[in-house]
SETIPA-659993 format. One record per residue (C-alpha): x, y, z; residue in three letters. Coordinates in pm, whole numbers, plus 50000, padded with zeros to 5 digits. Last residue first. Layout:
       X       Y       Z   rest
       X       Y       Z    ALA
...
This chain:
       X       Y       Z   rest
   15890   15547   61663    PRO
   16089   15711   61380    LEU
   15936   15993   61177    PHE
   16097   16272   61385    SER
   16431   16093   61358    LYS
   16446   16171   60986    VAL
   16403   16545   61049    PHE
   16662   16545   61328    ALA
   16911   16371   61101    ILE
   16853   16625   60825    THR
   16884   16917   61067    LYS
   17215   16789   61204    LYS
   17354   16725   60855    LEU
   17262   17072   60732    ILE
   17397   17259   61037    GLY
   17761   17299   60933    GLN
   17665   17406   60584    SER
   17490   17717   60716    PRO
   17221   17789   60454    ILE
   17315   18114   60277    LYS
   17423   17937   59958    GLN
   17078   17785   59921    ILE
   16921   18130   59943    MET
   17168   18268   59688    ASN
   17091   17990   59442    GLY
   16718   18043   59480    LEU
   16738   18406   59368    GLY
   16484   18619   59553    SER
   16755   18848   59679    PHE
   16805   18994   59333    ALA
   17136   18929   59161    SER
   17480   19038   59280    SER
   17613   19387   59349    ALA
   17981   19425   59261    VAL
   18225   19449   59551    SER
   18385   19726   59755    GLY
   18725   19891   59793    GLY
   18958   20011   60069    GLN
   18843   20370   60121    GLN
   18477   20285   60063    SER
   18511   19992   60305    ALA
   18639   20221   60581    TYR
   18341   20451   60529    ILE
   18101   20155   60537    ILE
   18270   20009   60846    LEU
   18253   20348   61019    GLY
   17877   20360   60977    GLN
   17846   20021   61150    ALA
   18092   20125   61423    VAL
   17906   20451   61497    SER
   17569   20274   61495    PHE
   17485   20316   61864    ILE
   17586   20682   61825    PRO
   17242   20722   61662    SER
   17210   20827   61297    SER
   17181   20473   61159    ILE
   16820   20467   61039    GLU
   16833   20837   60958    ASP
   17102   20763   60699    ILE
   16865   20555   60488    LEU
   16981   20728   60170    GLY
   17290   20945   60196    THR
   17645   20896   60328    LEU
   17935   21131   60264    GLN
   18302   21033   60233    VAL
   18559   21313   60249    ASN
   18596   21248   60623    THR
   18397   21379   60921    LYS
   18078   21260   60761    GLN
   17783   21481   60686    THR
   17541   21192   60742    GLY
   17429   21313   61083    ASP
   17628   21090   61316    LEU
   17705   21289   61631    VAL
   17938   21137   61891    ALA
   17905   21260   62249    THR
   18137   21539   62360    ARG
   18390   21572   62641    VAL
   18646   21836   62735    ALA
   18883   21691   62992    MET
   18896   21656   63370    SER
   18897   21272   63352    MET
   18643   21193   63624    THR
   18427   21506   63614    GLN
   18421   21522   63234    LYS
   18343   21149   63208    CYS
   18063   21183   63464    ILE
   17909   21466   63262    LYS
   17937   21273   62933    ASP
   17780   20952   63068    ALA
   17504   21145   63251    ASN
   17240   20884   63152    VAL
   17387   20618   62925    THR
   17389   20731   62562    LEU
   17765   20684   62525    ALA
   17720   20318   62621    GLY
   17546   20254   62290    GLY
   17841   20346   62071    SER
   18049   20667   62097    SER
   18212   20906   62346    LEU
   18463   21166   62227    VAL
   18726   21288   62474    ILE
   18947   21597   62468    GLY
   19083   21800   62179    ALA
   19391   21863   62395    PRO
   19479   21490   62379    THR
   19851   21446   62453    ALA
   19837   21511   62829    ALA
   19738   21155   62930    LEU
   19932   21006   62640    LEU
   20223   20837   62819    GLY
   20094   20488   62729    ALA
   20054   20394   63097    LYS
   19887   20729   63164    LYS
   19642   20670   62882    LEU
   19561   20321   63014    GLU
   19517   20453   63370    ALA
   19285   20726   63244    SER
   19078   20468   63054    VAL
   19057   20248   63367    MET
   18934   20550   63565    THR
   18679   20619   63291    TYR
   18538   20267   63317    ILE
   18530   20270   63698    GLU
   18361   20611   63700    VAL
   18098   20469   63464    LEU
   18033   20178   63703    ARG
   17992   20403   64007    ALA
   17776   20650   63815    LYS
   17523   20382   63722    ILE
   17467   20247   64075    ILE
   17452   20517   64343    GLY
   17442   20837   64140    ASP
   17195   20724   63873    VAL
   16987   20454   64042    LEU
   17001   20578   64401    THR
   16962   20942   64302    LYS
   16661   20866   64087    TYR
   16498   20669   64372    SER
   16310   20346   64306    PRO
   16005   20283   64526    LYS
   16017   19902   64555    ALA
   16053   19719   64222    ILE
   15871   19419   64080    ASP
   15527   19490   64227    GLU
   15517   19836   64072    LYS
   15560   19680   63729    ASN
   15846   19776   63496    VAL
   15887   20009   63196    GLY
   16053   20297   63379    LEU
   15737   20503   63334    LYS
   15546   20227   63513    THR
   15800   20226   63798    PRO
   15734   20598   63868    ASN
   16049   20742   64021    LEU
   16103   20884   64370    LEU
   16307   21204   64365    ASP
   16157   21382   64665    ASN
   16053   21750   64657    SER
   15694   21689   64555    GLU
   15525   21843   64249    SER
   15684   21592   64012    PRO
   15508   21303   64192    ASN
   15627   20964   64060    LEU
   15915   21118   63870    LEU
   16003   20983   63526    LEU
   15912   21284   63312    LYS
   16103   21523   63539    GLU
   16427   21322   63512    LYS
   16453   21370   63137    PRO
   16388   21060   62925    ASN
   16618   20876   62684    ILE
   16888   20745   62919    SER
   16677   20681   63229    LEU
   16424   20484   63025    ALA
   16707   20288   62858    LEU
   16857   20190   63194    LYS
   16518   20090   63334    ILE
   16436   19877   63029    LYS
   16778   19707   63056    GLU
   16716   19633   63426    ALA
   16381   19479   63337    GLN
   16541   19245   63085    GLU
   16823   19162   63327    LEU
   16568   19058   63588    SER
   16508   19261   63905    VAL
   16678   19270   64244    ARG
   16726   19649   64234    LEU
   17100   19644   64302    GLY
   17162   19315   64122    ILE
   16966   19404   63809    ALA
   17103   19759   63808    LEU
   17461   19629   63832    ASP
   17400   19380   63550    ASN
   17266   19658   63327    THR
   17575   19867   63402    ILE
   17791   19566   63316    HIS
   17615   19549   62980    LYS
   17749   19896   62906    ALA
   18107   19774   62889    GLY
   18404   19615   63065    ILE
   18698   19413   62936    PRO
   18896   19724   62829    LEU
   19026   19734   62472    VAL
   19337   19922   62361    ALA
   19459   20146   62080    THR
   19743   20398   62063    HIS
   19898   20639   61815    THR
   19665   20672   61519    LEU
   19787   20972   61322    ALA
   19666   21330   61275    GLY
   19918   21481   61513    GLU
   19790   21255   61793    THR
   19505   21006   61770    PHE
   19399   20775   62055    VAL
   19154   20485   62025    THR
   19005   20305   62329    LEU
   18750   20029   62286    SER
   18517   19943   62574    THR
   18389   19586   62612    SER
   18074   19378   62651    GLY
   17800   19612   62533    GLY
   18009   19874   62360    GLY
   18157   20194   62499    ILE
   18374   20347   62224    ASP
   18603   20595   62397    ILE
   18777   20809   62134    LEU
   19077   21009   62261    CYS
   19184   21318   62070    VAL
   19504   21496   61968    GLY
   19514   21825   61782    LEU
   19544   21666   61438    GLU
   19285   21398   61509    LYS
   19043   21658   61641    GLU
   19092   21875   61334    THR
   19035   21577   61102    GLU
   18699   21519   61268    THR
   18613   21204   61463    LEU
   18275   21029   61450    VAL
   18253   20801   61144    SER
   18611   20694   61080    GLU
   18685   20673   61453    SER
   18415   20408   61491    SER
   18589   20182   61240    ALA
   18921   20215   61425    LEU
   18756   20136   61758    GLY
   18576   19836   61607    SER
   18899   19678   61478    PHE
   18830   19577   61118    VAL
   18829   19223   60977    VAL
   18857   19247   60598    SER
   18692   19116   60284    THR
   18504   18843   60469    VAL
   18331   18639   60197    ASN
   17965   18577   60266    ILE
   17810   18234   60215    GLY
   17640   18187   60551    ILE
   17929   17980   60691    GLU
   18176   18252   60593    SER
   18033   18494   60851    ILE
   18055   18249   61143    CYS
   18396   18129   61025    LYS
   18533   18484   61023    VAL
   18431   18525   61387    LEU
   18588   18195   61489    ASN
   18904   18281   61294    ARG
   18949   18618   61464    ILE
   18893   18484   61818    ALA
   19125   18186   61753    PRO
   19399   18412   61608    SER
   19408   18653   61903    ALA
   19430   19012   61783    GLY
   19686   19261   61659    THR
   19691   19633   61584    ILE
   20016   19779   61447    ILE
   20088   20152   61442    HIS
   20353   20255   61194    THR
   20663   20473   61172    GLU
   20805   20457   60822    ALA
   21158   20512   60694    GLU
   21282   20581   60342    LEU
   21650   20623   60251    ARG
   21772   20756   59917    VAL
   21540   21047   59848    GLY
   21332   21245   59602    THR
   20962   21296   59673    MET
   20708   21157   59426    SER
   20535   20949   59700    VAL
   20643   21055   60050    PRO
   20292   21114   60184    ASP
   20261   21224   60549    LYS
   20614   21356   60599    ILE
   20693   21465   60954    GLY
   21057   21362   60958    PRO
   21353   21450   60730    GLN
   21628   21198   60806    SER
   21667   21100   60438    ASP
   21289   21065   60397    VAL
   21098   20995   60719    ILE
   20734   20885   60706    PHE
   20468   20914   60977    ASP
   20179   20721   61127    ARG
   20139   20438   60877    PRO
   19867   20189   60985    ILE
   19942   19815   60993    VAL
   19610   19652   61076    HIS
   19479   19312   61186    LEU
   19805   19132   61262    ILE
   19758   18782   61401    GLU
   19827   18623   61740    ARG
   19850   18261   61859    SER
   20190   18205   61698    SER
   20337   18468   61929    PRO
   20447   18789   61756    LEU
   20787   18929   61659    SER
   20752   19224   61427    VAL
   20799   19233   61049    ALA
   20516   19474   60969    ARG
   20757   19767   60966    ALA
   20930   19609   60665    SER
   20595   19562   60492    GLU
   20531   19933   60545    ILE
   20872   20008   60394    VAL
   20803   19784   60094    ARG
   20460   19932   60025    SER
   20602   20285   60035    VAL
   20878   20187   59792    ASP
   20619   20033   59559    ASP
   20413   20351   59570    ASP
   20715   20532   59428    THR
   20989   20754   59572    ILE
   21146   20972   59306    GLU
   21507   20929   59204    ASN
   21829   20955   59400    GLY
   21857   20581   59449    SER
   21613   20394   59229    ASP
   21471   20135   59468    ALA
   21471   20366   59772    VAL
   21654   20191   60055    ALA
   21426   20052   60323    VAL
   21350   20117   60693    VAL
   21053   20009   60906    GLY
   20943   20122   61251    LYS
   20685   19972   61487    SER
   20424   20094   61732    ASN
   20224   19845   61934    GLN
   19864   19736   61975    SER
   19652   19474   62149    GLN
   19307   19322   62095    ILE
   19246   19017   62316    HIS
   19020   19226   62543    SER
   18748   19219   62281    GLY
   18666   19384   61951    SER
   18596   19285   61594    ILE
   18409   19449   61310    SER
   18320   19292   60977    ILE
   18371   19409   60619    TYR
   18147   19233   60372    ALA
   18142   19031   60050    ASP
   17874   18841   59857    SER
   17576   19063   59920    ILE
   17217   18996   59818    SER
   16969   19227   59648    PHE
   16655   19424   59730    GLY
   16819   19651   59986    ALA
   16546   19595   60247    MET
   16544   19220   60188    ARG
   16924   19221   60204    GLU
   16919   19400   60541    ALA
   16679   19141   60685    ALA
   16888   18858   60540    GLU
   17206   18994   60697    VAL
   17060   19042   61046    SER
   16886   18705   61066    ASP
   17193   18525   60926    THR
   17418   18697   61180    VAL
   17197   18574   61464    ALA
   17183   18216   61329    ASP
   17560   18206   61275    ILE
   17619   18340   61627    THR
   17399   18071   61782    GLU
   17579   17796   61589    GLU
   17926   17934   61674    ILE
   17871   17964   62049    ASP
   18133   18156   62248    VAL
   18225   18419   61987    VAL
   18398   18719   62142    GLN
   18279   19073   62220    SER
   18247   19005   62594    LYS
   18009   18720   62515    ARG
   17867   18645   62171    ILE
   17645   18344   62093    GLY
   17340   18560   62032    ARG
   17314   18924   61930    SER
   16973   19082   61895    GLU
   16908   19200   61543    LYS
   16977   19527   61363    THR
   16903   19571   60994    ALA
   16992   19839   60740    VAL
   16972   19833   60360    GLY
   16999   20101   60093    VAL
   17264   20340   60229    VAL
   17373   20566   59942    ARG
   17741   20651   59920    ILE
   17818   20984   59759    LYS
   17995   21096   59440    ASP
   17667   21254   59328    SER
   17672   21092   58985    GLU
   17878   20788   59085    GLU
   17642   20675   59360    ASP
   17830   20409   59556    TYR
   17587   20156   59701    ILE
   17525   20070   60065    SER
   17443   19771   60285    ILE
   17451   19795   60665    VAL
   17425   19491   60891    THR
   17397   19535   61267    THR
   17442   19258   61523    ILE
   17341   19352   61874    LYS
   17428   19301   62242    CYS
   17783   19160   62236    THR
   17868   19309   61899    GLY
   17913   19195   61540    VAL
   17901   19505   61318    ASP
   17852   19375   60964    ILE
   17951   19611   60683    GLY
   17862   19613   60316    ALA
   17992   19843   60041    TYR
   17848   19775   59697    VAL
   17979   19908   59367    ILE
   17702   19911   59109    ASP
   17778   19751   58775    ARG
   17532   19463   58802    ALA
   17253   19693   58924    MET
């Protein structure tokens, strides 16, 4: 086990926290998923940390459950981040080739990307990713990999994704407090694109709409390169809130109703399938008859859910229009994450945006050269598109060496949040005082 390369990802979302642990299998050249755990998210609102203690506890629950399944502990992980603070811009860098007239080396590529990285940012913002879109060698554009080419002048067009420093540091702190080193903070939309988009779609031009609980990430690829990213401050949790207000039920009941509508065909939910009306059976929706008065399918789906989805897709269209990319995505729209499973989400998107639409499919035969095996069925739903994407992204960047068995006392001590030790000790002593 000591020589195994481990790839771990922690998807920290508004509604859930998912930890995925995998091992690179050298014989099959595949990545085997060995540990998966999803726990309810706490301390997160609109994809940002609002309560550090609550978030630490939730992340600890998710990580320890995944480690128990895997049979060993992790020391490093890639984590996802989203939220309306995420912004993007395109930048250009120019350098002279080190040995003029000779071949371009990896060092030249690194220097030109670093040159493109030199953009003016407020002190409250940090760069998350600098992604090369295109290279230009001696005025020749359209080069994807300039290494080994001959030239004098090297230019790079890059896409830069930035985030608010406080939001990034608070998230990193929550992971670090349980003894896990954050290898990299990955934008959730970028991670999701690794697991659900095909190379053909990226080349043609495609828009990925990742509908999370508290926010919606937008990722646009044109000519095989990432061109635009944005985050809208609205997500699937807003649909739950709308149902709760419209039906005058609790948020828990509204969530049950939304899930029942999403996973069941209309006919199975009707109160009297033989009649022409569309009244739904409250029991089949997961709520009591006393809590809801004769719910109508049309009222719930067309009156409440559709209105919120139309708002999301209208905001996406406005963002694409603002970026000048409304007609640059002939491959259409791909929907991912939990919001993609909302009833009629794909149909409403097609009607609103007038584009071809498909829902993400995660079947283990990844859209990149990386293939996942093992517990792939556990993360085959679009809900886990970001979690799968983190593993693929990690495999491209590098992993860590598996540590000792989970039962090790040293690891358990390391996982205790240091910030809470003093508080718990004081509370324990006080319990014996009169």
